[in-house]
N, C-alpha and C positions, 0 to 999 in steps of 0.2 A: 504493500500500500504506500510505501514511501515514494515510489516513482509516480504513483497516481497523484499524490499530494503535490509533488513537484510540478507536474503538468497542470494541475488545477491552479496553482499559484501563478504560473506564467500566463494563464488565460486572461486575467484582467489586465496584464501589462500589454498584451498584444494590441489592444484598442488604441494605445497611445504611441507605441514605437514599433518600428519594423525590426524583427529579430530573425536570425538564422542560427539554428541550433545544430550542433554536430551530433545528432542522435541517429544519423543515417540518412541516406539520400531521400528515401521515401518520406520521412517525417519533414525534412527540409522543404521538399516540394509542397507538402500539405500546408506548411506555414505560409508560403507565398500565395498559394491558392486562396487561403483564407483571407489574406490581406486584400486580394483582388475582390473577394466577395463582400468585404465590409463596406465597400462604397455603395452597394445597392441594398442596404438593409432597410431603406425607407419603403421598400416594396411592400405593398399591402396585398394579402392573399386574395382579396376579391372573392369571386365565386369558385375558383378552381374549375374543375370539370366534374361537377357533382351529378351530372345528368345521366350517368350510366351506373346504376347501382350494382351491376353484376361483375364489376371488375375484381372484386375480392370477396371471398366467403369467410365469414367470421368463424372463430373456433367455438363450437357449441358449448355452452356451460356444462352440459351433461358429460362432456368428455374430460372435464377437469376432475381428477380423482378426489374422492371424499371418503374419509375413513369413518364408518359408523360402528361403534362398539357392539359386540355380539349381544351384550345385555340389553341394549336399546332395541336392536333388531328383534329380539325374541320376547320383548315385554308384552304383557297382556294389558289391555286398557279398554275402557268404554270411550267412544268418541264424544268429546265435549260439544254441547249444543249452545250456541250463542243465544242469549236473551235478546229479543228485538230491541233496537234503538227507537226512541220516540221519533215519530215522523215530524217533518217540517221544523226541526230544531237543530242547532249547531252542536250536537253532541257526537263525540267520537269515543272509541275505545283506545286505551293505551296499554301497551305491554310493559308490565313490570318484570324485568328479567332478574330473577333472584340470583344471589351470588353463588359461586362455585362451592363455597363452604357450607351451603345448605345441607343438612344431614343426609348422608348417603346419596347425594345427587351429583357426584363428580362426573359420571358418565351421562346421567340423565340431565336434561335441561328442564328447570322448573320455572314457572311464571305465575303471575296473577294478571287478570284482565280488569282494568278500571274503566268505568264509564264516567266521562266528565264533559262539561260544556267547554268549548274552546277558550272561553274567557277565564276558566277556572282550573286549567290543567297545570300540573307541576312542570318544571323544566324537562324537556324531552328532546331526543334526537330522532331523526327520520332515517330510515334505511332505504337505499335505492339499490336494487339488485335485479337479477334475471331469474325468473321462475324455472326456465328450462322445460323439458317435456317429460321428465321422469315422474313417476307416480308420487303423490303426496302420501307417503307411508312411514315416515319417521316421526315418532311421537314427541311432542312438547307438552309436558304435563302441567295441567292447570290446577293450582292449589287454592283452597278457600281463603277467605279473608276473615280474621288474621291467619297467617300460615301456621300449620301445626309444627311441633318440634321435629317430627320426622316426616319425610316424604312418603305419602301413601300413594302407591301406584294405582290410580283409579281412572280418572278422566284425563283425556289428552286430546290435543289438536294435532292431527297428522299434517306434516309439512314436507316439502321437498328436501332431498339430501343437501342441496346447496344452501338452503335457508338454515338447516340445522348446523351446518359448518360455520356459517356466518355468525349465528347466535353464540355458538360455543367460543368463537374467537372474541366476540364482543363482551362476553360475560365477565364481570369483575370478580375478584377473589372474595371480598368481604362486604361489599355494599351492592344494593340494587341499582339497576340502570333502567331508565324509562325510555322506551322506544315506540315509534309508530311504524308498524310493518303491515302492509296491505293484506298479505296472505292470512294474517292472524287477526288483525283488527277490524276487518270487514268480513261479514258472513258471506262467503262466496257462493252459498247455495240460495241466497235471497236476492233475486234480480232487482227488486224494489230498493233494497238497502244499497246494493251496488250503485244504482243510479243516483241515489241521494248522496252517498259519500263521495262520488266523483265530483259533484258540485262543490264539495268542501276541500278538495285536494289542494287548491292554491293556498287556502288559509292554513291547512295542516303543514305544508312545507314552509310557508312564510313564518309560521309560528314556532318552528323548531329552532333550537339554538344552533344546530348544525345538521348537515346531512352526510351520512357515510355511504360512499359508493363502494359496493362490494363486487369485486371482479371475480372472485372465486379463490380457491386455495392456491398457494404458491407452487411454483415448479422450478426447474433449473434456470429459468430466465430471470427470476426475481432478484437473485444476487447481483448479476451484472447491471440490471436496471437500477438497483439501489446505489451501486457504485456511481452511476452517472448522475443521479440526483445529488449524491454527496459532493461531487466535484463542483457543482454550481455555487457561485458566490451567494451570500445571503441577500445582497441587494440586486435587484433586477437590472441587468445591463446587457442588452441584446448582442452588442459586439463582443463583450467578454464571454457570453454564453456560447456564441459561435466558435470562438477561439478555443474554449475549453473542450467542446465536443470534437473539434478537429484533432486536437492533441490526443484525446481519449481514444478516438477511433484509430489514429495512427499507431498508438502504443499497443493497441489490442490486436493488430493484424496477425501476430504470431499465435493468437488463440482462436483463429477462425472467425473473426468478426462477431464474437459473442455479444458485444454490447449493441451493435446495430440489430442483431437478431433479437435481442431482449426487448428493445423498444418496439420493433415490429410485432413481436408476439403479443406483448401486452396490449397494444392498440388494436389487435385483432380479436380480443375477447368479446364475447357475445353481448355484453352490456352496452357496447357502443352502437348497437343497431336497434335497441329496444325503444319503442315509441314513447313510453311513459317517462324515460329518463330525461328528456328535454325539459319538460315542465318541472320535474323534481329538482333538477340541478339549477335551472335558471332562477327559480323562486327562492332558493335556500339562502340563508344569511352567510353561512360558511360551508365549504365543501372539502371533504377529505376522501382520498382514494385509498381503499384498503385491498390488498391482495395477500391473503394468508396473514402473516404477522407483520407485513410491511405496510406502513401508512404514510401517505404523501399528500401535502396540501395540493389542491387542484391547480392553483396558480403556478406552483412549481412544476407540476406535470406539463402545463401549457408552455412554460418557458423552455423546458427541456426539448419537447417535441418540435417547437418552433426552430430552435437552434439545429436540431438534427435535420429537419426538413431543409433548412437553408444550406447546410453543408452538403447534403445529398443532391440538392437542386443544382448547386454550383458545380458539383463533380460530374453528375450524370444527367441533369435535366429533369423535366417533369415526370417522365415515364419511370424513372428509377427512384423517385422520392416517396416519402411517406404518404403523400397525397394519393398516389396510385397503388401502393403496396399494402395499405391498411384501410380498414373501415373506420378506425377510431380517430384519425387525425382531423377529419372534417367535422366529426361530432364534437370534439373538444373545441374546435374553432367556432362552431355555431353556438355552443353553450356560452363560451366566454364572450363572444360578440354580443349575445343577447343580454348577458349579465352586466356588461359595461356600457351598453348602448353606444356603439362605435360612432365617433364623430369625425373620422378621417374622411376628408373631402374626396379622396381617391377611391373610397369604398363604393361598390356598386349598389349596396343596399341602403335603404332609407333608415334614418335614425329611429323613426316611429313606424314600423311596418303595420299594415292592417292584418286582419285575421287570415285572409287568403295568402298574403305574403308569408306569414308564419307557417301555414300549412305547406306551401310549396317549398320553402326552405327545408322543412322537416322531412317531407316526403322524398327528398333526394337521398336521405340517409337512413330513415328508420323503418322498422317493420313491426308488426303486431300479430300475435297468435289469433286474437279476435279482431277481425277486420273492422269492426265498429270502433275499435279503439284508435284507429287511424284518424278519426275525428274527435272522439271523446277525450283522448289524451292531451288535447290542446285547448280545452275549454276554460282555462284560467282567465279571470277577468283582465289580466294584463295582456292576454293575447286576443281573446274574443271580444273585441271592442264593437259589438253590434248593439243596435237599439233594442230595448226590451222586447218589442214585438217580433224581432228577428233572431233573438238569442236561441241558440241550440240547447235543448234540454236532453240530457242523456236518458235513454230508455232502452234497457237491455232486453225488453220483450219485443222490440221491433227487429225486423230483418236487416241484414247488411245493406241490401238494395234500397230499402226505405230510408235508412240512416244516411247513406251517401247522397241519394236524390234530394232528400229534405235539406240537408246541409248545403248542397250546391245551390238550390233555389233560394235559400235564405241569404247566402253570400251574394248572389247576383242582385237580389232585391235590395239589400242593404247598401251596396256600393253603387247601384245603378250602372253596373259595369259588366262587360262580358270578358273580363281578363281571365276568367277561369278557363277560357278556350285555349289558353297557353298549354293546357294538358290534353289537347285534342289527341285522340288515340287512333285516328285514321280508320275508323269503322271496325277496329279490332274489338271483338266482343269480350275476350278475356274469360275469366271463370264465372263472372256474374253478369246477368242481363240487366244492364242499366241503360238509360237513354244516351244517345251519342253526345249530348251536351254535358253529361255528367262524367267527370274524370274517373278513371280507374285509380282510386286513391292508393292502391297497393303497387301501382306501376305507372306513375304519372308521366314520365318522360320517355316514352318509347322511341321518340325521334330526336333525342338529344336536347340541347338547350333551345327553348322557345325563342321566337323572334322578340317578344316583349314579355318579360317576367314580372308579375306583380311584386312590388317591393323593391325592384331595381330601377335605377335611374334610366330614363329613356326620353328622347325628344320626339319620338314618333307620335303623330296626331292625325292619322288618316281620316278619322270621322269628325275632325274639327272640335273634338271634346264634347260632342252631343251625347247625353246620357241615355242609357237604356231605361225604359219605363216598363215595369212589370204590368201586364194586363190581367187584372184580377178576374176578368170575365172568363178567362180560360180555366176550365174546371178540371181538365185532365192533368193529374199530378205528374205524369211522365212527359208532358210536352212543354215547350217554351216558345212563346211568340216574340219574335224580334223584328225590328224595323231597319231598313237599309236600302241598298241599291246593288243589284247585280251589274258589275261594270265590264267584266271580261270573262273569257273562258281559257282554260289551259289548252294550248294548241300543240305543244311539242315538249317532250321530256328528253333531257340529255341522256345519252346511253350509259353514262357512268354516274353513280351516286357515291356518297362518302360514307361507306360502312367502316372505314378504318378507324380504330379506336385511338391509336397513338400515332405519332409522327416518326416512325422508325427510320424512314428514308428522307426525312426533311420536309419542310413546309412546302417547298416548291414542287416536290414530287407528289405530296398529298393533294394540293390544290390543282395541279396539272393545268395551269392557266393557258398555256399555249395549246394543249390538246383540246380544251373546251372552246377556245376561240376558233380553231380550225373546224371543229365539228359544227359549231354554230354557223360559220360562214357557209358550209356545205348545205345545211338545212335552209338557210335564208335564200340561197341561190337556187336550189333544186326543188324545194317544196313550197316556198313562199314566192318564188319567181322574182326576187329582188336583184337588180343589177348592182355591180360594185359601186356605182355612183349613188344609188339609192341607199345602200348600206352606209356609205361614208357620210351621206347627208343626214341619215337618221342617227347614226352614232359616230361622231367625228373621232372618237377614241374608243373603238369597240373593245379592245383589250382592257382598258380602264373601266369601262362599264361592266364588263364581265367580272373583273376583280372586285369592284365595289359591290356587285350583287352576291358573289360568293362569300363576301365578308358581311353581307347584310348591312353595309354602310356603318360598320362599327357597333352593331347591336350588342355584341358581347362586352363592349367596353362601357365607359361612363360618358362618352361624348359621341353624339351623332349630329351631323355627318362626320365621316372619318376626318380626324385632324390632319392627316398626312395626305398630300396630293398623290393620286393614283400613279402618276409617272414615277414619283420617288419610290413608291411601294414596289412597282414593277422592277426598278433598278435593284433594289435590295433583294428581291426574290431571285433575280438572275445571278446576283453575287453571293448567294447564301453560302455555298461551300467555301468560298474564299474568305468570307466574313468569319465563319466558324473556325477556319484554319488560323486566321490572325488572332482570334480570341484565345485559342489554345496556346499559341505562342506567347501572348501577353501574360496569360496565367502562369506560364512556365518561366516568366521573366526573360524571354528571348527578345532580341531587338526586332522591332517592326517599324517600317517607315510610316510616318504620319499616324501615330497611335490614336489620337483624338478622333480622327475620321472613322477608324474602324470601331472604336468604342461607340460612337454615335450611331453607326450603322447597326451594331449589335443591339442597341436599345430599340431601334425600329423593328429589327427582326424579332425580338422578344414580343413586341406588341402584335406583330403579325401572327405569331404562334397563338396568342390569346384570342385575337379577333377571329382566326380561322376555326376555332372550336365550334362556332355557330354552324358550320357546314356539316358537322358530323350527322350522319343518318338522314341527310337531306339531298335534294336533287335540284339542279338548275332547270328552269323551264322558260318557254316563251308563251305569249298569249295570242288569242285571236278574239274577234268580235263576238259578242253574245248572239247577235242576229246574223243574217246572211251577208250583211254589208261588211266586207273585210278589206283591209288595206294596210299599208305601212304604218299608219297612225295607231292601229290596234295591236301592233307588236311591241310588247314590253318584256323586259327580262325580269325573272323572279326566282326566288328560292323558297322551297317548302319541304315539308316532310316527304320522305321517299314513298309514302303511301298514296300520294295524289295520282290521279289518272287524267289522261286526255279527256276533255269535255267537262271536267269538274268546273264549277262556277266560282269565280272570285267575287266576293261581295264586300262592300263597306257597310258595316253594321253600327248602329248607334250603340255606344258603350264599349266599342273595341278600338284601341288606339292603332291597330294594324289591320290590314285586310285579312279576311277569313275565307278559307276554301270550303265550299259546301258541295254536297252530292245529292241529286234527286233520289228520294226513297222510292222503292218499287211499289207500285200499286196505290199510291196516294197522291192526290192533287195538292200541289204546293206544300209537300212534306219533304223535309230535308234532313240529311245527316251532316253533322259537323265533322270535318276531316282534320283541319289544323289551321293555325295561323300561317301567314306567308309574308315574305318580303317582296314588294312589287316596285321596281324602279319607276320613279316618277309619281308615286302615289302615297308616300309615307309621311309627308310633312304638311303642316297647316297651309303653307304656300302652295303646295301641289294641289291640295283639295280645293282651295279657293280659286285657282286658275283653271281647273278642269271643268269644262261645261257639262260633262256627264253627271256630275254630282250636284244634285239639286234637292234641297229639303222637301220642296213641294212634290217632287217626283219620286218620293220614297215608296218602297214596296214592303210587304210583310212576308216573313218566312216562318212557317211552323216547323220548329225543330223537334225531331222525335228521337 
C-alpha cells in the first residue's frame, strides 16, 4: 500500500505542475496523456448515448452469492399477517431491526413493526435495494411489543435472500436500528395498500435521515474498488481525481487491470437498472452505497467514476469508456444531476424538467418487474408537476395497458403538447397492445435519440408553438384527436440506414457522406427527372444539405442551427484520420506543426461525433407532394426512424415542435398510426413555418390517432 499512497499523493500535484516520473515508460506516457486530458475537463457529459438500453446487461442480484445459515433455512414459522393501515392517512410502518445480541438470535434476524404517522416517526433510515427474482422464503421474525427476553420462533415475514443479507449487515450489535424497507413495511398482498403507500414514497424518502443503497454482498472486486476510493483526496478536485486514477491504473497493469475491472463490475450491479431507485436516491437527504461490508458516500462514488470515465475516454474514446461498458455510470449521473439541479449552460437538459422529461430520462436507463411501475415509480411531487385534475393516481388493480394509456393522455392534456411522440415506436406492437400514440414505456427509444426530446434544449418550432387542445368530446379512451396539416409524403428512402451502434471505423465512415450524396444524385436524376442545373438551383451545396440533414441540424446538441458552417464540417470529416493521427502524436508529446490548428480541428471532430449520434437507427429520405401535383419544390431532405415507409405522410401537428410521420390505418377513414418524429429540411424553425404558404391555421385538418 505504500506505493499506492505515493501515487495518490502525487495526484493532487499533477493539476499544478507537469511531472515525468521514472517509474517506467508506460507510466510516463500515462502522465503526459493525463496532462493533455486536463485541458478538457470542462466537458459536460450531456446526454451521452443513452438511447440504446441493450448495450450492456446488468449482473442479476440473484447471482450475487448469499450465505443463509442452515438454522434459518430449516426454521418453522407461521407467516406474519400485517394489520391494515388506516386509509387516507399518512401512516406508515417502520422496521425496528433488533440488535444482534438479542437472545439466541445471532443467526436469526428479529424485528418489530411500528405503525406511526409520518409526523411522529423516530429517526429512521431508508433502504434502497433490488428484490431480484428468487422466492421470498427466508424468515425475518416479528416479535411482540415489548420484546420478550428470548426469541420465540413463531411468526415471521418471508423475504428474499438478498434482503436478509442486507439486514444482517445493517444490524447493530447492541442497539436497535429503525429502517423503512418496502418489502416488509408494505403489505405486498394488498393492492389497495400498495397504491396508497406509493403516494407517500416521496415523503418517506425525504423524511429519512439517510438512504442506504444496497448493491449486494461483496466479491473479489470490492477490495480493488475500495483501494480506488481510498486514493481520492478528501476535497473534490476533478483534475486531481483524474491524475490519481491515471496513476492507479498504470500501477495496476501488472495485476491484470483489476481496478478498472472492479469499477466496471460494481457499476454493472442490478441496482443501477431498477426503476424505483431514481426516486429513492434523488429525494434522500444523504446517500451511502453499501456492498457487503464496504460503505461509500454516493458523492465519492460519483467523483471516482467521473475520473475513471475521463481517463478511459481520453485513452480509448466513447466506445471503451464506462458510458458504454456499464449500466451504472449513466444512472449515477442522472441521480446526481437531479439531486443538484444542474445549472451548467452547456447541459442539454433543463434545470426544471417536466414530468414527461423525467420519464424519458429515466426510461433510457431503468427497468421494472411490474411494468406499471415504469410510471408509478416517478410519481413524487417533485417530478409529477401536473395539475390536480391530471395527476396520476396509482392503482394496482388496473392493467398495464390502462396505466400506460391513462398516463400518456394525462401528460398530453397537461402540457398541451405532443412531445410524447418522441417515443414513437414505428407501429411496433411490442408485448402489449396499446395505441400507437402511447409509448412502449419498457422500450421507449427503438430508433435511437428522438429529433426533439422533452426536457432538452431545442430551437425547433415547426408548428409555431401552437398548443394541442384535448377534445373532451372524444369518448374512446384509446384514440387521440389532433389538429394539423399534412404537408408532404415520403417519396424515397436511402438504401442505407444507420444501424451501427458505435463508430468503430470513424465518423466519416459511419456517416458515409459522399456515398449518400452520390446515391441521392442518382435518385434525383433517374427517378425525379431533375437535371444537374435543377439540382444545383434547388441545392447550391447538396453535400452540405445532406450533412446538415444527417446531423438533424444539431438536434443532439444544445444549439440549432449547427454553429459550424457545413463547409468547415465537411473539411474536418475529410481530414478525420489525419486529425486523429496528430492528436495521438500530441498526446505522446511528439512534435507536430501548427498544434493549435489540429487541436481546434479535434474539438470540431468531437462535436461531430456527438451530433452524429442522432443518425443512429434512422434513414435519410426525400419527399414528394401529398397530391398528384409534384415538382422540384416538393422535394425536401429529411431524417426519420428507419421504420418509415414510402407514402407515409409528414404532418405538422399542433403541440409538436417537429414534424411527425403518420401512416393511414387499415380499414378506417381518417384513422392514423403515429410512426415517429422526423427532421425535415426547411420546415423546422419558426421562420420556415411563417414563410411557407402551405401552413395555414385556417386550413388545418384533424387526424384521429389510434
